[in-house]
C-alpha positions in Angstrom: 7.2 16.3 1.1 4.1 16.0 -1.0 1.7 13.2 -1.9 0.9 12.9 -5.6 -0.5 10.4 -8.1 2.2 8.3 -9.8 2.9 8.3 -13.5 4.4 5.5 -15.7 7.7 7.5 -15.6 7.9 6.8 -11.8 8.1 3.0 -12.3 11.9 2.8 -12.0 11.8 4.5 -8.6 8.9 2.3 -7.5 11.0 -0.8 -8.3 14.0 0.6 -6.6 12.0 1.2 -3.4 10.3 -2.1 -3.7 13.5 -4.1 -4.0 15.1 -2.3 -1.0 12.2 -3.3 1.3 12.2 -6.8 2.5 8.6 -6.6 3.6 7.2 -5.1 0.3 5.1 -7.1 -2.2 7.8 -7.5 -4.9 6.2 -6.9 -8.2 7.7 -6.9 -11.7 8.2 -3.8 -13.8 5.4 -5.1 -16.0 3.1 -5.4 -13.0 3.8 -1.8 -12.1 3.3 -0.6 -15.6 -0.1 -2.5 -15.7 -1.3 -0.2 -12.9 -1.6 2.6 -15.4 -3.7 0.7 -17.9 -7.0 2.5 -18.4 -8.9 -0.7 -19.5 -8.4 -2.5 -16.1 -11.5 -4.1 -14.6 -10.4 -3.1 -11.1 -9.3 0.5 -10.8 -6.2 1.1 -8.8 -4.8 4.2 -7.1 -1.0 4.6 -7.0 0.2 7.4 -4.7 3.8 8.6 -4.2 5.5 10.5 -1.3 7.9 12.8 -3.0 10.5 15.1 -1.4 10.8 18.7 -2.7 13.9 17.6 -4.8 11.7 15.0 -6.6 13.1 12.0 -4.8 10.4 9.4 -4.2 10.6 8.1 -0.6 7.4 6.0 -0.5 4.4 4.8 -2.4 1.1 3.1 -1.8 -1.1 0.9 -4.2 -4.8 0.6 -3.5 -7.3 -1.4 -5.5 -11.0 -0.6 -5.7 -13.2 -3.6 -5.7 -16.6 -2.1 -5.1 -17.7 -1.3 -2.5 -14.4 -1.9 -0.7 -10.8 -1.1 -1.4 -7.7 -3.2 -0.8 -4.4 -1.8 0.3 -2.1 -3.9 -1.9 1.3 -2.4 -1.1 2.8 0.3 0.9 6.6 1.0 1.0 8.7 3.7 2.6 12.4 3.9 2.1 14.3 2.7 5.2 16.0 6.0 6.1 12.6 7.8 5.9 10.6 5.4 8.1 9.0 6.6 11.3 8.7 10.2 10.0 5.0 10.0 9.2 5.3 9.2 5.5 3.5 5.9 5.7 0.7 7.6 7.6 0.5 10.4 5.1 0.1 7.9 2.3 -2.5 5.9 4.2 -4.5 9.0 5.0 -4.5 10.1 1.3 -5.8 6.6 0.4 -8.5 6.8 3.1 -9.6 10.3 1.8 -9.8 8.9 -1.8 -11.9 5.9 -0.5 -14.2 8.3 1.3 -14.6 10.5 -1.8 -15.4 7.3 -3.8 -18.0 6.3 -1.2 -16.1 3.2 -0.3 -17.3 1.2 2.6 -14.0 -0.3 3.9 -10.3 -0.8 3.4 -8.9 -4.3 3.6 -5.3 -5.5 3.8 -3.2 -8.5 4.7 0.3 -8.5 6.3 2.8 -11.2 7.3 2.2 -12.4 10.8 5.8 -11.6 11.7 5.6 -8.0 10.5 5.0 -6.5 13.9 5.8 -2.9 12.8 3.2 -3.0 10.1 0.7 -4.6 12.3 1.1 -2.0 15.0 0.9 0.8 12.3 -2.4 -0.5 11.0 -3.9 -1.0 14.5 -2.9 2.6 15.4 -4.7 3.7 12.2 -7.9 2.0 13.3 -7.7 -1.2 11.4 -9.1 -4.3 13.2 -7.9 -7.8 12.7 -10.5 -9.7 10.7 -9.0 -13.1 9.9 -6.1 -15.1 8.9 -4.9 -17.0 5.8 -2.9 -20.1 6.8 0.5 -20.5 5.1 -0.3 -17.7 2.6 3.2 -16.3 2.3 6.3 -18.3 1.2 10.0 -17.7 1.8 9.5 -18.2 4.7 6.1 -20.0 4.9 3.9 -17.8 7.0 0.3 -16.9 7.8 -1.2 -13.6 6.5 -3.1 -11.6 9.1 -6.2 -9.8 7.6 -7.2 -6.4 8.7 -10.3 -4.2 7.9 -11.1 -0.6 8.5 -14.8 0.2 8.2 -15.5 3.7 6.9 -19.3 3.6 7.5 
């Protein structure tokens, strides 16, 4: 498996992974294509986890809002979970943040998503707040996390 930058040609595979994951932030094809626009006011980083045969098994979207970054979406295909792919994607993001002299990485996750919450805690993120009734279908709080890099 390798981690690489995504290209616009990867959008169909991103959507396929996105739709197969109940906990992913479900974006439209246009929203994914917009990630590649060079005139965006907030730079984004889109990383892929790709098997040697070219099959995409995971992806991560990070947004740079100086001096911090936000982890907007991370998805790993169900059969490939618990194999270190999510961690490899996260570590690649953290390395990019460090190289860009970022101060912290922020994220939010559904309160009920215990697997993700444990994953982020193990990676060193600390709970930093809550957004009441942030998610819909079902209505649920978002738990905020922060990882300081300084």
